[in-house]
MIPALUM-756196 format. One record per residue (C-alpha): residue in one letter; x, y, z. Coordinates in pm, whole numbers, plus 50000, padded with zeros to 5 digits. Layout:
<rs>
AXYZ;...
</rs>
This chain:
<rs>
X848072808240523;X846852774240396;X848782754540137;X846482747239841;X849192732039625;X847752705839386;X849032670139406;X849562651139084;X850012613839012;X852282604838718;X851272573938519;X852672556538210;X850472542137937;X849862538237564;X847732561337347;X845032540037189;X842912567237027;X843162603636920;X840062624836859;X839842662636821;X842952670637021;X842222645837302;X844472615537348;X842992585137516;X845572565537713;X845322529737843;X847172526438173;X846912501438459;X843672486538317;X841972520438293;X841312545438015;X842212582038066;X841412612537854;X844462635137824;X845672666437649;X849342675537581;X851012702037790;X851412736137627;X855022733537512;X854362702637292;X853202724937008;X856102749037057;X858542719637043;X856652705436741;X855972673136931;X852842655036811;X851692624637009;X850612594636797;X848372565036856;X850742537736974;X853002561637163;X854012552337516;X853592583637725;X853822597438075;X850882618338196;X849812634138522;X846442634338697;X845022657438961;X844702635039270;X841852656339408;X839672653939094;X839142619038951;X837152633838658;X839892657838550;X841592656038209;X845112641838233;X848082661638105;X850602645037872;X854062654337994;X856402631337801;X856452609637486;X858772579837542;X861252570737263;X859602555136957;X860592521636809;X859192532436471;X856532554236312;X854252548536015;X853032579135827;X850082563035647;X848472553535881;X850032576236143;X850782551436423;X853882544636635;X855652514836792;X854292488236556;X855592452636595;X853642433836328;X851672441936013;X848862420335877;X849402428035507;X846042420035350;X845872413934976;X842942398834791;X843192368634565;X840562384834342;X838452416934321;X840842434934316;X843042409734136;X846092396434319;X849302415234238;X852812403034328;X853972438334256;X851632455334501;X852192429234772;X855972433634744;X855572471234766;X853712467735096;X856232442235226;X859152465235147;X857452494535319;X856792473035628;X860322458035634;X861902492535601;X860282502135934;X861592470736108;X858042457036132;X857432419736086;X854822412835815;X852232385135814;X850672380335469;X846882376035466;X845312364735139;X841612373535138;X838572362934932;X839662326834878;X836002316034857;X835402341434580;X838432328234388;X836982292934417;X833692305334269;X835542321033977;X838122294133895;X836722262734054;X838182246534365;X841142228834202;X842472258434003;X841902281934297;X843872258434525;X846712256534271;X846822294534247;X846832297834626;X849632272234672;X851762289234405;X851592322534591;X852092306834934;X855072286034818;X856922316934694;X856512336835016;X856992306935245;X860342300935075;X861412336035179;X860352329735539;X857052348535553;X853972335435732;X851022333735489;X847342329235583;X844332326535353;X840922337735477;X837332336235358;X833972332135529;X835192299635690;X835722301636065;X838492275236047;X840682296635824;X840022327236039;X840872307936357;X844302299636215;X845002336736170;X843532345436511;X845932321336679;X848872338736511;X848032372036677;X849692372137017;X851632398837206;X852652431737046;X851032459336845;X849572449736507;X848422470936215;X846212459435929;X847252473635594;X846852467935223;X845172481434914;X841692495934958;X838892471234900;X840782439634999;X838722434335314;X840692450735597;X837602464535772;X835722431935720;X838652413035875;X838722436236177;X834962431936224;X835522394336231;X838402397336477;X836762423536701;X832972423436646;X832502450936908;X834602475436705;X831912479036435;X834282491636166;X832522506235863;X832852486735539;X832092497135183;X831552480334848;X834312480234587;X834202509534349;X833832492934007;X835062523633818;X838342525534012;X838682488434105;X839602499834453;X837662505434772;X836442537734919;X838242551035224;X835882541035504;X837952541235823;X838122575535987;X840272572436298;X843282551736395;X842312531936703;X844082504236894;X841822475937010;X842792450437274;X843132415437128;X844462385437321;X847672398437481;X848212423137198;X846742454537040;X845182456936694;X845072489936503;X842262498136266;X843922518135991;X842752537935688;X843092518935362;X845452532635099;X846292520334752;X849782534334696;X853052531234884;X855952555534882;X859532548534979;X860562582635105;X862402568535405;X864472542635209;X867862548535045;X868982526734755;X871812511234954;X869252500335219;X866722485234977;X868202450134974;X867582448035350;X863852449835283;X864032418435063;X865152390235301;X866292366635025;X868222394134843;X869812405235168;X870932369235236;X872402364134888;X874132398034891;X876582386135158;X878262365534882;X878522393434623;X882142400934535;X881722438234596;X880422449934931;X878782480234767;X876972458534509;X873502472134429;X872552440334234;X871712459633919;X874622461033671;X877602450433884;X879732420033789;X880042389234014;X876662396234176;X875412366634376;X871852380334375;X871652379133995;X873132344034003;X870422332834244;X867762347934017;X869222329133717;X869272296933921;X865632301634024;X866492305234393;X865182341034397;X861822346234227;X862052367033910;X858942386534017;X860662396634340;X863872407334163;X861932427533904;X860062445134182;X863392452034354;X864662468534033;X861432488133993;X861582502034348;X865322508534305;X864482529733999;X861752548734187;X864212557334465;X866822567434206;X864372591534042;X863182606034372;X863622643434398;X866132653034667;X864732670934975;X866582701535102;
</rs>
């Protein structure tokens, strides 16, 4: 009796795209189409783009669909967009159309920080701001924003149609997995088309009635870029803080976290407590009032959050 036992090769790779139940994995300089093994659904395990996985291939059939057999432990997971193991976020916010908002930018930064992802701030539409305000006033506005976030320790890049400005940002993208995020209509898809022309991401005009863009990106896909990976992600215009507790919020504001070490009370929430170093730093101008107000606003949102049972 002959032995017809199938031989399988086990490989490790990263899921770079998910379409209609198929997961496309990049491994050893090749792309493989895979499907999860049957018990994934029973165990309520859903693979995500960005997951590192183990999968097996039929050695006798090079055209066969691979079978996902294991999802390796995740470093983090974003829900909107649904992508795992993110190292950096390019947080895109426009200087105009839609109008720049310290509030919205801080919301995105807090969301990113709470997932232990390092943000890079990208200010878009600088050329449009120059058209509206004139070069000198536009430059002053830009420097005011950059100075605030540089003082906290964030990297800030402005972009427009100029290749020089774009090159500066390109050089900042090195190893690791990057996502592009921000309010709809700020130019995320346009930026990705500039970074990866072969990706051909759809773009759409701003919706004048809503002052926000239409959702144009359909799938989360990782694209190879330099030594890293870039994710094209659906635009969204609101951020929730479901995963953050009030006592953790200060950690998502680097300058508040730093000042909090000198508060008299270890449990200080920097709201109404006496001898609060954070409030002192705000009064002294060492912490921007806009940042502290946004801290209080997010703190209140978390406080009012309905408990989940």
